[in-house]
NUDOVEX-188793 format. One line per 4 residues: number of its first residue (from 1); their letters; for each residue x, y, z of C-alpha. Coordinates in pm, 1 decimal. Example, Ala and Ser with C-alpha at 12.3 -4.5 7.8 and 13.67 -1.06 7.14 Angstrom:
1	as	1230.0/-450.0/780.0 | 1367.0/-106.0/714.0
This chain:
1	mkar	9650.5/-9344.2/-2300.7 | 9532.1/-9161.6/-1992.1 | 9187.8/-9236.4/-1869.1 | 8990.6/-9145.1/-1562.9
5	tsra	8626.5/-9228.4/-1506.4 | 8368.9/-9039.3/-1302.5 | 8083.2/-9264.7/-1202.1 | 7849.7/-8980.9/-1109.1
9	pvsa	7825.8/-8605.5/-1158.2 | 7999.0/-8384.5/-904.8 | 7727.8/-8127.1/-845.8 | 7450.7/-8008.8/-1068.4
13	tgtr	7081.1/-7954.5/-1090.6 | 6885.0/-8273.7/-1067.3 | 7164.3/-8475.1/-899.5 | 7175.7/-8626.5/-556.2
17	grti	7452.0/-8615.1/-292.5 | 7495.1/-8825.1/20.0 | 7678.9/-8757.4/346.6 | 7766.4/-9048.8/570.7
21	gttr	7852.9/-9023.3/940.2 | 7797.6/-8653.3/1013.0 | 7495.4/-8437.1/938.8 | 7510.7/-8082.0/818.6
25	wgdt	7428.5/-7956.1/1166.0 | 7711.6/-8143.9/1335.5 | 7502.1/-8425.8/1489.8 | 7701.1/-8747.8/1463.1
29	trag	7505.8/-9071.2/1435.1 | 7606.3/-9357.9/1660.7 | 7493.6/-9714.3/1699.0 | 7274.2/-9788.9/2000.8
33	ggqg	7116.5/-9444.6/2042.7 | 7248.2/-9141.7/2233.1 | 7479.8/-9134.3/2529.4 | 7212.4/-9073.4/2789.6
37	gaps	6949.4/-9316.1/2659.8 | 6660.6/-9236.7/2422.5 | 6632.6/-8866.8/2323.8 | 6338.0/-8670.8/2444.4
41	rrtr	6035.8/-8595.9/2232.4 | 6135.6/-8234.3/2201.1 | 6481.1/-8334.6/2071.1 | 6330.0/-8574.2/1820.4
45	lrrw	6093.8/-8305.2/1692.1 | 6376.9/-8054.3/1659.9 | 6589.5/-8302.0/1464.1 | 6292.7/-8393.3/1244.7
49	wrrs	6229.6/-8027.2/1173.0 | 6595.1/-7969.8/1081.5 | 6605.4/-8268.9/846.5 | 6277.7/-8171.7/683.7
53	rvrv	6389.5/-7813.7/635.4 | 6716.3/-7925.1/476.3 | 6535.0/-8161.3/240.3 | 6282.1/-7899.6/137.9
57	trrv	6554.4/-7638.8/85.9 | 6754.1/-7875.0/-135.7 | 6450.5/-7965.8/-345.1 | 6343.7/-7604.1/-383.6
61	rrvt	6696.8/-7505.1/-483.4 | 6706.1/-7793.5/-730.3 | 6380.7/-7683.3/-889.9 | 6473.5/-7315.1/-905.4
65	rtvt	6804.3/-7398.5/-1075.5 | 6620.3/-7600.9/-1334.4 | 6394.8/-7314.6/-1447.9 | 6548.8/-7069.6/-1694.8
69	apgw	6460.9/-6702.5/-1741.2 | 6204.6/-6776.1/-2018.7 | 6066.0/-7051.0/-1795.4 | 6010.0/-6809.7/-1507.4
73	fvil	5836.7/-6575.0/-1747.5 | 5601.0/-6853.8/-1858.7 | 5535.7/-6956.0/-1496.0 | 5455.6/-6602.5/-1386.6
77	atlg	5239.9/-6543.8/-1693.5 | 5054.3/-6871.5/-1629.7 | 4992.4/-6782.3/-1264.0 | 4875.1/-6433.8/-1355.7
81	atga	4647.8/-6565.4/-1629.6 | 4504.9/-6825.6/-1390.2 | 4428.8/-6557.0/-1131.0 | 4266.5/-6335.6/-1394.8
85	alga	4059.1/-6627.3/-1529.1 | 3935.9/-6729.0/-1183.8 | 3884.1/-6377.3/-1051.0 | 3747.4/-6193.6/-1355.0
89	gwve	3629.4/-6486.4/-1564.6 | 3832.3/-6390.6/-1871.8 | 3827.5/-6657.9/-2137.8 | 4146.3/-6526.0/-2296.2
93	aafl	4328.8/-6549.6/-1964.9 | 4209.0/-6907.2/-1918.6 | 4337.7/-6994.1/-2265.0 | 4680.0/-6843.0/-2182.0
97	avvg	4689.9/-7034.2/-1853.7 | 4615.9/-7364.0/-2029.6 | 4879.5/-7298.6/-2295.2 | 5141.7/-7209.4/-2032.9
101	avll	5062.9/-7520.0/-1826.8 | 5085.3/-7741.2/-2137.5 | 5424.6/-7592.2/-2227.7 | 5562.3/-7652.9/-1877.8
105	vtav	5428.7/-8008.3/-1858.4 | 5562.9/-8087.2/-2205.9 | 5910.3/-7957.5/-2115.0 | 5952.2/-8189.1/-1814.0
109	pfla	6022.3/-8517.5/-2005.6 | 6314.1/-8355.9/-2191.1 | 6511.1/-8338.6/-1863.0 | 6492.4/-8710.5/-1786.6
113	gsrs	6757.9/-8970.7/-1856.2 | 7095.8/-8800.9/-1790.1 | 7149.0/-8919.6/-1433.1 | 7282.0/-9263.6/-1530.9
117	ylir	7552.7/-9142.1/-1771.2 | 7909.7/-9262.4/-1711.1 | 8153.6/-9031.4/-1889.7 | 8530.5/-9028.1/-1919.9
121	ivid	8780.5/-8837.5/-2134.4 | 9072.0/-9018.4/-2297.5 | 9355.8/-8815.7/-2455.8 | 9649.1/-8958.1/-2649.9
125	rdrv	9909.3/-8721.8/-2495.0 | 9927.6/-8434.9/-2252.1 | 10237.5/-8262.6/-2397.1 | 10248.0/-8130.6/-2753.2
129	vvgd	10437.7/-7874.0/-2958.7 | 10277.9/-7560.9/-3099.3 | 10095.0/-7649.7/-3419.2 | 10023.0/-8013.7/-3330.1
133	evsa	9686.6/-8164.7/-3238.7 | 9561.3/-8357.7/-2939.3 | 9327.2/-8645.0/-3014.5 | 9065.2/-8696.1/-2746.6
137	vvev	8781.2/-8944.5/-2715.8 | 8478.7/-8885.1/-2495.3 | 8334.1/-9219.4/-2390.0 | 7969.1/-9200.3/-2283.3
141	engg	7800.7/-9502.1/-2129.9 | 7439.6/-9539.7/-2026.0 | 7461.2/-9720.1/-1693.1 | 7084.5/-9738.3/-1643.4
145	arpa	6825.8/-9992.8/-1749.3 | 6626.8/-9730.3/-1941.6 | 6723.2/-9563.9/-2269.3 | 6881.7/-9219.4/-2257.3
149	lpat	6746.4/-8946.0/-2480.7 | 6982.7/-8731.7/-2692.8 | 7164.0/-8456.6/-2505.2 | 7423.3/-8186.1/-2556.5
153	adlp	7753.0/-8197.8/-2365.6 | 7983.2/-7897.6/-2323.1 | 8355.8/-7975.9/-2324.4 | 8575.7/-7685.9/-2205.1
157	vgea	8906.4/-7667.2/-2392.1 | 9101.7/-7387.5/-2228.4 | 8892.5/-7072.2/-2265.8 | 8690.4/-7219.3/-2553.7
161	lrel	8382.7/-7440.9/-2528.0 | 8314.0/-7735.7/-2756.5 | 7961.4/-7874.0/-2794.4 | 7925.0/-8249.5/-2828.6
165	aipf	7600.2/-8401.2/-2946.7 | 7530.6/-8723.4/-2754.3 | 7294.8/-8945.8/-2956.5 | 7025.4/-9179.1/-2830.8
169	igpr	7183.4/-9454.8/-2618.7 | 7000.0/-9776.2/-2532.3 | 7008.1/-9948.3/-2194.0 | 7366.1/-10040.3/-2093.1
173	gavq	7488.1/-9901.8/-2423.3 | 7792.2/-9686.3/-2495.2 | 7914.0/-9443.7/-2759.0 | 8250.3/-9281.8/-2836.9
177	lpve	8275.2/-8921.4/-2952.2 | 8613.0/-8828.5/-3112.4 | 8739.8/-8474.9/-3059.5 | 9041.0/-8312.8/-3230.1
181	iaaa	9197.8/-8028.3/-3032.8 | 9438.6/-7795.3/-3212.8 | 9729.7/-7661.5/-3006.4 | 9765.4/-7329.7/-3185.6
185	ergv	9935.8/-7132.8/-2907.3 | 10199.9/-7199.8/-2646.3 | 10070.1/-7238.8/-2294.7 | 9878.4/-7470.4/-2065.6
189	fevg	9510.5/-7545.8/-2109.2 | 9266.1/-7779.8/-1943.1 | 9040.4/-8028.5/-2117.5 | 8724.9/-8084.1/-1915.7
193	pitl	8530.4/-8117.5/-1697.5 | 8233.6/-8214.3/-1912.6 | 7902.4/-8048.6/-1841.4 | 7594.4/-8228.9/-1967.7
197	srrd	7303.5/-8003.3/-2053.2 | 6942.2/-8097.7/-2109.6 | 6673.9/-7851.5/-2209.9 | 6345.2/-7850.3/-2387.1
201	plgl	6312.5/-7708.2/-2739.3 | 6171.3/-7378.6/-2607.0 | 6440.1/-7340.1/-2339.4 | 6198.3/-7320.7/-2045.2
205	lhre	6374.6/-7581.0/-1831.0 | 6743.7/-7649.5/-1813.7 | 6940.5/-7912.7/-1626.7 | 7316.5/-7958.6/-1593.6
209	arwr	7542.0/-8230.8/-1457.9 | 7920.8/-8202.2/-1427.2 | 8184.1/-8478.6/-1416.8 | 8524.5/-8463.0/-1248.3
213	drhl	8731.5/-8598.5/-1536.7 | 8979.0/-8337.6/-1661.4 | 9324.7/-8331.5/-1819.0 | 9600.0/-8068.8/-1824.0
217	vhvh	9780.9/-8025.0/-2157.3 | 10116.4/-7843.2/-2190.9 | 10183.9/-7685.2/-2528.9 | 10562.1/-7656.1/-2565.0
221	prtv	10728.3/-7391.6/-2781.4 | 10896.8/-7485.2/-3106.0 | 11264.1/-7568.4/-3066.6 | 11551.8/-7638.0/-3302.4
225	tlpp	11849.2/-7870.1/-3259.8 | 12169.4/-7672.5/-3211.8 | 12518.6/-7789.7/-3308.7 | 12735.6/-7909.8/-3019.7
229	gsag	13009.8/-7659.2/-2951.8 | 13300.9/-7596.0/-2719.6 | 13289.1/-7219.1/-2679.3 | 13235.3/-7103.6/-2325.7
233	lvrd	13410.7/-7403.2/-2168.1 | 13618.0/-7356.2/-1853.2 | 13881.9/-7582.4/-1706.3 | 13746.6/-7824.0/-1447.4
237	lega	13920.2/-8134.3/-1312.3 | 13581.0/-8305.5/-1286.2 | 13486.5/-8218.9/-1643.1 | 13524.7/-8409.7/-1967.6
241	asrr	13854.1/-8440.6/-2153.2 | 13885.3/-8215.7/-2457.6 | 14126.0/-8196.9/-2751.1 | 14316.6/-7909.9/-2600.4
245	ltda	14656.9/-8011.3/-2457.1 | 14797.7/-7883.4/-2130.8 | 15091.0/-7950.8/-1903.6 | 14890.5/-8016.8/-1585.9
249	dlsf	14565.6/-8210.6/-1566.5 | 14433.1/-8562.2/-1505.2 | 14379.4/-8714.2/-1850.6 | 14719.0/-8836.9/-1982.1
253	havr	14778.0/-8786.2/-2354.8 | 15141.6/-8847.1/-2453.3 | 15502.8/-8746.6/-2382.8 | 15716.2/-8482.8/-2553.1
257	eyah	16062.4/-8338.6/-2522.4 | 16139.5/-8117.5/-2229.5 | 16120.8/-7742.1/-2297.3 | 16245.9/-7456.0/-2089.8
261	gdar	15993.8/-7369.5/-1820.2 | 15834.8/-7715.0/-1790.3 | 15775.0/-7841.3/-1438.1 | 16020.2/-8108.7/-1329.6
265	rnih	15743.2/-8309.9/-1162.3 | 15603.7/-8389.0/-1508.4 | 15926.6/-8551.9/-1630.5 | 15864.9/-8908.7/-1748.9
269	wkst	16181.6/-9086.7/-1633.5 | 16121.3/-9416.8/-1816.1 | 16092.1/-9241.3/-2152.0 | 16392.9/-9029.3/-2063.5
273	aktg	16600.0/-9342.1/-1993.4 | 16502.2/-9497.5/-2326.3 | 16564.0/-9192.8/-2544.0 | 16842.1/-9027.4/-2350.5
277	vlmv	16651.0/-8695.8/-2374.3 | 16438.5/-8539.1/-2105.5 | 16070.7/-8619.6/-2177.7 | 15772.0/-8468.1/-1998.6
281	rqfe	15409.1/-8577.7/-1973.0 | 15135.0/-8402.4/-2170.0 | 14767.0/-8405.7/-2069.8 | 14427.3/-8339.3/-2224.8
285	esqt	14256.4/-8044.0/-2065.3 | 13936.5/-8129.8/-1874.3 | 13663.7/-7876.8/-1942.2 | 13312.1/-7805.9/-1822.3
289	arta	13052.5/-7561.9/-1953.1 | 12844.1/-7361.9/-1708.8 | 12571.5/-7193.3/-1907.2 | 12327.0/-6918.6/-1808.9
293	ilfd	12023.8/-6834.1/-2024.8 | 11844.5/-6509.6/-1939.6 | 11514.9/-6438.4/-2114.2 | 11357.5/-6095.1/-2133.7
297	avra	10989.4/-6154.9/-2051.1 | 10879.1/-5790.2/-2059.9 | 10632.8/-5754.9/-2346.1 | 10736.7/-5396.9/-2423.6
301	gygs	11075.9/-5516.9/-2548.5 | 10918.9/-5702.7/-2842.6 | 10755.7/-5567.2/-3152.0 | 10467.0/-5815.6/-3156.8
305	gqef	10334.9/-6127.7/-2993.5 | 10493.8/-6343.7/-3263.7 | 10828.8/-6185.7/-3189.8 | 10784.4/-6267.6/-2821.3
309	elgv	10712.2/-6631.6/-2908.9 | 11023.3/-6634.2/-3129.2 | 11225.7/-6525.2/-2827.4 | 11072.5/-6803.5/-2617.7
313	svaa	11161.4/-7059.4/-2885.1 | 11519.7/-6931.6/-2904.1 | 11567.6/-6942.1/-2526.4 | 11401.9/-7284.0/-2505.1
317	slsl	11631.3/-7421.2/-2777.6 | 11941.7/-7293.9/-2598.9 | 11838.8/-7433.0/-2261.2 | 11729.5/-7764.6/-2412.3
321	qavr	12069.6/-7804.3/-2580.9 | 12238.5/-7740.5/-2245.3 | 12030.1/-8018.3/-2089.2 | 12115.1/-8258.7/-2370.6
325	egre	12488.0/-8191.4/-2336.9 | 12473.9/-8228.1/-1960.1 | 12601.1/-7878.4/-1889.8 | 12556.1/-7701.3/-1561.2
329	rfva	12284.2/-7451.1/-1639.7 | 12099.3/-7153.7/-1495.7 | 11778.5/-7068.7/-1684.5 | 11591.2/-6764.9/-1561.6
333	sqws	11357.1/-6482.3/-1655.5 | 11217.8/-6171.4/-1489.8 | 11026.4/-6235.2/-1171.2 | 10681.3/-6080.8/-1134.2
337	sgrv	10464.1/-6050.4/-827.6 | 10221.7/-6336.4/-787.3 | 10450.6/-6600.7/-937.5 | 10472.3/-6936.5/-762.2
341	rpsv	10851.5/-6964.2/-779.7 | 11051.7/-6725.2/-558.9 | 11270.2/-6442.1/-678.2 | 11650.5/-6466.3/-682.7
345	dgle	11798.3/-6119.3/-739.5 | 11492.7/-6025.4/-945.0 | 11514.9/-6344.8/-1151.5 | 11279.7/-6640.0/-1160.5
349	elpa	11480.5/-6958.0/-1209.5 | 11305.5/-7215.9/-1426.7 | 11334.5/-7584.1/-1332.1 | 11579.0/-7746.4/-1573.5
353	qtst	11658.0/-8086.1/-1423.2 | 11507.0/-8273.2/-1719.1 | 11399.7/-8182.3/-2070.6 | 11031.6/-8239.3/-1992.3
357	mlld	11042.4/-8024.0/-1681.3 | 11222.3/-7748.6/-1870.6 | 10977.1/-7745.1/-2162.3 | 10684.7/-7745.1/-1919.1
361	swae	10833.0/-7436.0/-1755.8 | 10861.3/-7260.4/-2092.2 | 10500.4/-7354.6/-2167.3 | 10388.0/-7195.3/-1839.4
365	laha	10592.7/-6877.9/-1888.6 | 10383.3/-6561.8/-1919.2 | 10460.9/-6194.2/-1972.1 | 10635.1/-6017.5/-1686.6
369	deea	10501.3/-5700.8/-1530.4 | 10597.3/-5368.4/-1681.0 | 10756.9/-5278.9/-1344.8 | 10999.2/-5571.9/-1369.8
373	rpld	11369.8/-5501.8/-1391.5 | 11513.4/-5457.7/-1742.8 | 11733.8/-5729.6/-1884.7 | 12056.9/-5529.4/-1878.9
377	eltr	12015.9/-5463.3/-1506.4 | 11954.1/-5832.5/-1441.7 | 12262.3/-5917.9/-1646.8 | 12477.9/-5691.0/-1429.2
381	qlar	12314.6/-5839.7/-1118.8 | 12407.1/-6187.9/-1240.7 | 12765.5/-6077.4/-1296.4 | 12785.8/-5941.3/-939.5
385	srrp	12663.0/-6272.4/-798.7 | 12997.6/-6429.6/-896.3 | 12844.9/-6750.8/-1023.5 | 13100.1/-6984.1/-1188.9
389	lsvv	12978.3/-6924.0/-1545.4 | 13150.2/-6983.3/-1875.9 | 12888.7/-6859.7/-2125.3 | 12586.9/-6631.4/-2082.8
393	favt	12302.4/-6601.5/-2333.4 | 12077.1/-6295.1/-2307.5 | 11764.2/-6330.5/-2523.6 | 11556.0/-6021.0/-2587.1
397	gsga	11346.2/-5853.2/-2854.3 | 11401.9/-5587.5/-3116.3 | 11333.9/-5310.5/-2863.6 | 11670.5/-5358.7/-2691.6
401	saar	11964.2/-5173.6/-2841.9 | 12291.2/-5352.9/-2910.9 | 12494.2/-5078.0/-2739.4 | 12297.5/-5121.6/-2417.0
405	lqra	12355.8/-5495.4/-2417.8 | 12727.6/-5449.0/-2477.9 | 12754.7/-5212.2/-2180.1 | 12580.1/-5467.2/-1961.1
409	ataf	12818.2/-5741.5/-2076.9 | 13123.3/-5548.7/-1952.0 | 13031.6/-5645.6/-1593.8 | 13137.6/-6006.7/-1652.0
413	dpgv	13491.5/-6137.9/-1623.4 | 13694.9/-6156.1/-1944.9 | 13681.8/-6536.5/-1936.4 | 13300.3/-6540.1/-1962.2
417	avia	13158.0/-6543.3/-2315.1 | 12847.6/-6322.6/-2337.2 | 12616.0/-6368.8/-2636.0 | 12320.5/-6132.4/-2675.5
421	irce	12045.5/-6253.8/-2908.7 | 11799.8/-5997.7/-3046.8 | 11484.6/-6153.8/-3189.9 | 11349.3/-5937.0/-3471.0
425	llad	11077.2/-6107.6/-3672.9 | 11172.4/-6173.1/-4039.1 | 11494.8/-5974.5/-4007.5 | 11811.7/-6074.8/-4191.6
429	phar	12032.7/-6293.3/-3971.2 | 12336.0/-6101.4/-3856.8 | 12626.5/-6160.0/-3616.9 | 12839.9/-5875.3/-3484.8
433	rada	13139.2/-5921.0/-3259.8 | 13239.7/-5667.3/-2997.7 | 13492.8/-5653.7/-2717.5 | 13246.0/-5741.2/-2443.6
437	ctvl	12995.9/-5966.2/-2620.5 | 12867.6/-6099.4/-2949.4 | 12529.7/-5970.5/-3070.4 | 12321.9/-6203.4/-3288.3
441	tvgm	12009.6/-6091.1/-3474.7 | 11761.6/-6374.6/-3533.9 | 11472.1/-6331.4/-3776.3 | 11353.2/-6693.4/-3778.5
445	lsdl	11415.3/-6987.0/-3550.8 | 11601.7/-7171.7/-3826.5 | 11864.8/-6893.3/-3829.2 | 11988.0/-6976.2/-3479.3
449	prll	12211.8/-7281.3/-3554.7 | 12396.8/-7105.5/-3837.3 | 12444.3/-6789.2/-3634.4 | 12587.0/-6981.2/-3341.7
453	lrgg	12839.2/-7152.0/-3568.8 | 12931.3/-6828.8/-3742.5 | 12927.6/-6616.9/-3427.9 | 13126.8/-6854.4/-3212.1
457	ga	12837.7/-6951.0/-2987.4 | 12818.2/-7254.6/-2764.4
């Protein structure tokens, strides 16, 4: 459970702030008076005038913020009716002035009692998957010795606003208000800060107080567990031993009879002496997978927003499987101006050190600009960078043609497996092999594991 407590509002109408050590005008208070003895009378008057003006300005600003537009109308109407009653002696104007004054005086008590609230927000988790819910509890405590009247609190949840009705709370009492927040879309949203509103029934006076307590919630995309595979592996002496046998490596497997062309340095002389036949060593090939996942973030390449989210889920599943298997990975998307992370050859590399960091990056991913480079150009740029890759996944939407993706895949070396995944919502799953790459058509996220097995994916 995460909990943070704000003991007082940050800034609002009807609240009080305090500055210690330095005044607004830059005069620093010191013990024992000024440097040159007691200040002169003129200096004391000037300082008194500055302090008084600041106090009056703050109080006037506090009062003006409290009055709403209908309240100003009632105030102006009351003042005008009072002037007409005193100047012209109109009885009707006097009646309107009395009614307006009664309304304003009656509205004042409805603003009292919110200054002593202690509020904190407690959420059960700050990372969820699309479709789940976040359970939050708003704890409200009356820290004063007087009862607190009912009030209405506004809880921002992303771009939405939730209204919480705070009941009557006795002295030193507390109440808990449960809130269920549905994570319907992928992204990042903020819960809080709470704004407490008090107003009279007619809406003449209004008072707000805001607390610092806020929480950031990451909504991760849906992912699916992919089958572990061996496609796209390259030989690496520091990699893991595989079932493939070779004549030169580090992991010893067994001995076999000498064949023409075998290196003499691999002859096992002890076995040769026992059998009387030349025997050579045989090793298990050490392999490592270096995976690159490129995601097409240009919205124009997808038929709908749901299709774009399907592409995000596919790319997130592939990258998450690479993290689980401990593969060397390069996860990137189109870079757009204004992004926090820098551009590398037009690509924005997503942090993929851990699963949590990777899923947070996919939650923060937004649409790229229309001026961003197309995916096929970025694929060729990645091939020119000469990164030591073994398998490349290019995830895009239904707007990209298979022929264009195959032409882009020809830039890679023959030893690199290129798999292009076209996300077309509710389409029949299909796998098509070509000389340069394999094109997979995914209609639902559940189609991805079967297509990878059937299409020879990693």
